[in-house]
C-alpha positions as CSV (number, residue, x, y, z in Angstrom):
1,M,5.5,46.9,26.7
2,A,3.0,49.5,25.5
3,G,3.8,53.0,24.4
4,Y,1.6,56.1,23.8
5,R,2.4,59.5,22.3
6,R,0.5,62.8,22.6
7,K,1.0,66.3,21.5
8,T,-0.1,69.0,24.0
9,A,0.0,72.7,24.5
10,S,1.1,72.1,28.1
11,S,4.7,72.6,29.2
12,P,6.8,69.6,30.2
13,S,6.6,70.6,33.8
14,E,2.8,70.9,33.6
15,V,2.5,67.5,32.1
16,L,4.6,65.9,34.9
17,E,2.6,67.8,37.5
18,Q,-0.7,66.6,36.1
19,A,0.7,63.0,36.0
20,E,1.8,63.3,39.6
21,A,-1.7,64.5,40.6
22,F,-3.4,61.7,38.6
23,L,-1.4,58.5,38.8
24,P,-0.9,58.1,42.6
25,D,-4.6,58.9,43.1
26,M,-6.0,56.7,40.4
27,L,-3.6,53.8,40.6
28,G,-1.7,54.1,43.9
29,L,1.6,54.5,42.0
30,T,4.6,56.2,43.6
31,R,7.1,58.4,41.8
32,S,10.3,56.4,41.8
33,N,12.6,58.3,39.4
34,D,12.5,61.7,37.8
35,S,14.4,64.4,35.9
36,S,13.4,67.7,34.4
37,H,11.8,66.0,31.4
38,S,10.7,62.6,32.6
39,A,9.5,60.6,35.5
40,T,8.7,57.0,36.4
41,W,5.9,55.8,38.7
42,T,5.7,52.3,40.0
43,G,3.2,50.2,42.1
44,T,1.2,47.0,42.2
45,E,-0.5,47.9,38.9
46,G,2.9,48.1,37.1
47,S,5.2,51.0,36.1
48,V,5.0,53.9,33.6
49,T,7.6,56.3,32.4
50,I,6.4,59.6,31.0
51,S,8.8,61.9,29.1
52,A,7.8,65.4,27.9
53,H,9.9,67.5,25.5
54,R,9.0,70.9,24.2
55,H,9.1,71.6,20.4
56,G,8.0,75.1,19.6
57,P,4.5,75.8,20.9
58,Y,3.8,72.1,21.7
59,T,5.1,69.4,24.0
60,D,5.7,65.8,22.8
61,V,4.6,63.4,25.5
62,V,5.6,59.8,25.4
63,A,4.3,57.3,28.0
64,N,5.7,53.7,28.2
65,T,4.3,51.0,30.4
66,D,5.4,47.6,31.4
67,R,2.0,46.1,30.9
68,L,-0.2,45.0,28.0
69,R,-2.5,47.5,26.3
70,T,-5.5,45.9,28.0
71,S,-4.3,46.5,31.6
72,R,-5.9,49.0,34.0
73,L,-2.6,50.9,34.1
74,D,-2.7,51.4,30.3
75,Y,-6.3,52.4,30.4
76,E,-5.6,55.1,33.0
77,V,-2.4,56.3,31.2
78,Q,-4.5,56.8,28.1
79,R,-7.1,58.7,30.1
80,L,-4.3,61.0,31.5
81,L,-3.0,61.7,28.0
82,N,-6.5,62.5,26.7
83,Q,-7.0,65.1,29.4
84,L,-4.0,67.2,28.3
85,P,-5.0,70.3,26.3
86,Y,-4.3,69.7,22.6
87,E,-4.1,73.3,21.3
88,P,-3.2,76.6,23.1
89,G,-6.3,77.9,24.8
90,D,-7.9,74.5,25.2
91,A,-9.2,73.8,28.7
92,G,-8.1,70.1,28.8
93,G,-9.8,67.9,31.3
94,P,-11.9,64.8,31.0
95,G,-13.8,64.1,27.8
96,S,-17.6,64.4,27.5
97,G,-18.1,60.7,28.1
98,E,-15.9,60.4,31.3
99,R,-16.9,60.6,34.9
100,T,-15.4,63.5,36.8
């Protein structure tokens, strides 16, 4: 029900690898479906599908959840997207106000 979009310097495979490292750990989600440019994770918190497509030096990342924007799932998906490096050479990672 909610959708998010982010531009990143990461490749599509790097985006999906980072999501795979983040989502199961933070939300207990399990990868239920995947392709070379998208994957779906599901669990008790809900489900999220992340697709990543390269356009020149950037990757366009779209995340769609089946929850309201106020859910824990949506909060964590937004955190994941914010950790992606925006420009080539950026380190990425949590923001200055986030716990590590």
